[in-house]
MDAnalysis code that builds the backbone (N, CA, C; Angstrom):
import MDAnalysis as mda
import numpy as np

u = mda.Universe.empty(201, n_residues=67, atom_resindex=np.repeat(np.arange(67), 3), trajectory=True)
u.add_TopologyAttr("name", ["N", "CA", "C"] * 67)
u.add_TopologyAttr("resid", np.arange(1, 68))
u.add_TopologyAttr("resname", ["MET", "THR", "SER", "THR", "PRO", "GLU", "MET", "ILE", "PRO", "THR", "GLY", "PHE", "ILE", "ALA", "ASP", "SER", "SER", "LEU", "GLU", "MET", "LEU", "ALA", "ASN", "VAL", "LEU", "ASP", "PRO", "ILE", "VAL", "GLN", "ILE", "MET", "VAL", "ALA", "ILE", "SER", "PHE", "THR", "ILE", "ALA", "SER", "VAL", "ILE", "MET", "ILE", "GLY", "GLY", "CYS", "PHE", "PHE", "PHE", "MET", "ILE", "GLY", "ASN", "SER", "GLU", "LYS", "GLU", "TRP", "GLN", "THR", "ILE", "MET", "ASN", "ALA", "GLY"])
u.atoms.positions = np.array([
    [155.391, 139.168, 44.637],
    [155.024, 139.132, 46.023],
    [154.911, 140.544, 46.575],
    [153.827, 140.787, 47.258],
    [153.673, 142.094, 47.884],
    [153.856, 141.937, 49.385],
    [154.506, 142.878, 49.957],
    [154.699, 142.828, 51.411],
    [153.820, 143.899, 52.052],
    [153.260, 143.577, 53.167],
    [152.422, 144.537, 53.889],
    [153.201, 145.062, 55.085],
    [153.071, 146.343, 55.337],
    [153.784, 146.888, 56.504],
    [153.179, 146.349, 57.800],
    [154.012, 146.226, 58.804],
    [153.528, 145.720, 60.084],
    [152.667, 146.764, 60.766],
    [151.683, 146.283, 61.464],
    [150.763, 147.174, 62.178],
    [151.403, 147.617, 63.494],
    [151.233, 148.871, 63.820],
    [151.737, 149.395, 65.083],
    [150.594, 149.334, 66.095],
    [150.774, 148.655, 67.215],
    [149.684, 148.543, 68.197],
    [149.518, 149.835, 68.990],
    [148.633, 150.704, 68.519],
    [148.443, 151.986, 69.195],
    [147.599, 151.855, 70.451],
    [146.746, 150.846, 70.528],
    [145.899, 150.678, 71.701],
    [146.653, 150.216, 72.926],
    [147.830, 149.644, 72.743],
    [148.604, 149.124, 73.869],
    [148.992, 150.233, 74.845],
    [149.401, 151.374, 74.318],
    [149.830, 152.485, 75.184],
    [148.647, 153.020, 75.974],
    [147.501, 153.173, 75.326],
    [146.322, 153.676, 76.021],
    [145.835, 152.687, 77.067],
    [145.840, 151.390, 76.733],
    [145.386, 150.382, 77.685],
    [146.285, 150.322, 78.907],
    [147.591, 150.367, 78.684],
    [148.501, 150.290, 79.825],
    [148.428, 151.555, 80.675],
    [148.194, 152.700, 80.041],
    [148.066, 153.944, 80.809],
    [146.820, 153.919, 81.677],
    [145.696, 153.438, 81.127],
    [144.472, 153.357, 81.912],
    [144.595, 152.340, 83.044],
    [145.269, 151.242, 82.771],
    [145.471, 150.231, 83.805],
    [146.349, 150.769, 84.929],
    [147.372, 151.514, 84.567],
    [148.254, 152.097, 85.573],
    [147.490, 153.130, 86.406],
    [146.670, 153.953, 85.758],
    [145.875, 154.955, 86.459],
    [144.874, 154.281, 87.402],
    [144.261, 153.196, 86.956],
    [143.315, 152.472, 87.807],
    [144.026, 151.888, 89.020],
    [145.236, 151.373, 88.835],
    [145.991, 150.816, 89.961],
    [146.395, 151.893, 90.957],
    [146.697, 153.083, 90.467],
    [147.088, 154.176, 91.358],
    [145.878, 154.695, 92.134],
    [144.724, 154.803, 91.467],
    [143.545, 155.378, 92.106],
    [142.754, 154.385, 92.950],
    [143.023, 153.092, 92.832],
    [142.254, 152.088, 93.557],
    [142.295, 152.265, 95.071],
    [143.432, 152.482, 95.705],
    [143.413, 152.685, 97.164],
    [142.642, 153.935, 97.578],
    [142.722, 154.978, 96.776],
    [141.990, 156.212, 97.094],
    [140.493, 155.963, 97.027],
    [140.046, 155.244, 96.005],
    [138.623, 154.934, 95.868],
    [138.151, 154.060, 97.023],
    [138.953, 153.087, 97.429],
    [138.569, 152.219, 98.541],
    [138.445, 153.001, 99.846],
    [139.339, 153.959, 100.070],
    [139.254, 154.799, 101.272],
    [137.997, 155.654, 101.235],
    [137.679, 156.220, 100.078],
    [136.476, 157.054, 99.953],
    [135.210, 156.236, 100.179],
    [135.172, 155.001, 99.695],
    [134.008, 154.136, 99.902],
    [133.854, 153.804, 101.381],
    [134.953, 153.482, 102.046],
    [134.894, 153.163, 103.478],
    [134.410, 154.362, 104.291],
    [134.893, 155.550, 103.960],
    [134.467, 156.755, 104.681],
    [132.998, 157.054, 104.407],
    [132.564, 156.893, 103.155],
    [131.169, 157.215, 102.828],
    [130.201, 156.253, 103.498],
    [130.561, 154.951, 103.622],
    [129.697, 154.015, 104.336],
    [129.576, 154.405, 105.801],
    [130.669, 154.827, 106.397],
    [130.640, 155.234, 107.803],
    [129.761, 156.459, 107.998],
    [129.927, 157.455, 107.148],
    [129.135, 158.688, 107.269],
    [127.656, 158.397, 107.033],
    [127.335, 157.593, 106.032],
    [125.937, 157.258, 105.756],
    [125.319, 156.492, 106.925],
    [126.078, 155.624, 107.563],
    [125.555, 154.878, 108.715],
    [125.248, 155.807, 109.879],
    [126.115, 156.767, 110.126],
    [125.879, 157.727, 111.218],
    [124.642, 158.570, 110.922],
    [124.466, 158.974, 109.671],
    [123.289, 159.774, 109.305],
    [122.013, 158.950, 109.464],
    [122.071, 157.667, 109.085],
    [120.888, 156.810, 109.240],
    [120.545, 156.585, 110.711],
    [121.552, 156.441, 111.546],
    [121.293, 156.295, 112.985],
    [120.684, 157.584, 113.526],
    [121.165, 158.717, 113.055],
    [120.551, 159.992, 113.446],
    [119.099, 160.066, 113.019],
    [118.784, 159.522, 111.836],
    [117.398, 159.476, 111.391],
    [116.537, 158.615, 112.293],
    [117.112, 157.552, 112.837],
    [116.357, 156.700, 113.761],
    [116.012, 157.441, 115.050],
    [116.831, 158.384, 115.449],
    [116.503, 159.200, 116.621],
    [115.268, 160.056, 116.356],
    [115.092, 160.518, 115.123],
    [113.867, 161.256, 114.783],
    [112.637, 160.362, 114.964],
    [112.776, 159.078, 114.627],
    [111.664, 158.137, 114.813],
    [111.338, 157.968, 116.290],
    [112.384, 157.925, 117.126],
    [112.152, 157.725, 118.564],
    [111.474, 158.922, 119.205],
    [111.688, 160.117, 118.681],
    [111.038, 161.287, 119.274],
    [109.695, 161.589, 118.602],
    [109.293, 160.746, 117.639],
    [107.959, 160.871, 117.073],
    [107.868, 161.628, 115.759],
    [108.974, 161.887, 115.115],
    [108.968, 162.626, 113.855],
    [109.348, 161.666, 112.719],
    [108.411, 160.765, 112.369],
    [108.752, 159.708, 111.416],
    [108.933, 160.239, 109.988],
    [108.248, 161.310, 109.631],
    [108.414, 161.871, 108.283],
    [109.847, 162.381, 108.084],
    [110.378, 163.064, 109.092],
    [111.762, 163.546, 109.036],
    [112.735, 162.367, 109.031],
    [112.387, 161.302, 109.746],
    [113.246, 160.110, 109.785],
    [113.392, 159.497, 108.400],
    [112.280, 159.271, 107.711],
    [112.338, 158.665, 106.381],
    [113.066, 159.560, 105.390],
    [112.849, 160.858, 105.514],
    [113.531, 161.801, 104.622],
    [115.040, 161.760, 104.862],
    [115.461, 161.681, 106.113],
    [116.888, 161.628, 106.438],
    [117.529, 160.335, 105.941],
    [116.839, 159.222, 106.162],
    [117.383, 157.936, 105.727],
    [117.475, 157.869, 104.208],
    [116.461, 158.347, 103.515],
    [116.485, 158.329, 102.049],
    [117.594, 159.232, 101.505],
    [117.802, 160.371, 102.116],
    [118.884, 161.275, 101.667],
    [120.253, 160.665, 101.926],
    [120.407, 159.925, 103.020],
    [121.675, 159.276, 103.315],
    [121.970, 158.179, 102.291],
    [120.923, 157.491, 101.863],
    [121.101, 156.433, 100.876],
    [121.477, 156.995, 99.541],
])
């Protein structure tokens, strides 16, 4: 009878470390997404003011850059 040595699960440490890092960074990422949506909305509204004063080319350029 031959016995085989047991396998050491090396991926477990890496998986748990990445999961822990994702859990720590998740609130920071959510805050950054909320702030970026707010800033992009303000920039798009500013672009709409260019449309109201008759500068539609600048308006589209501003809205596209905000997106």
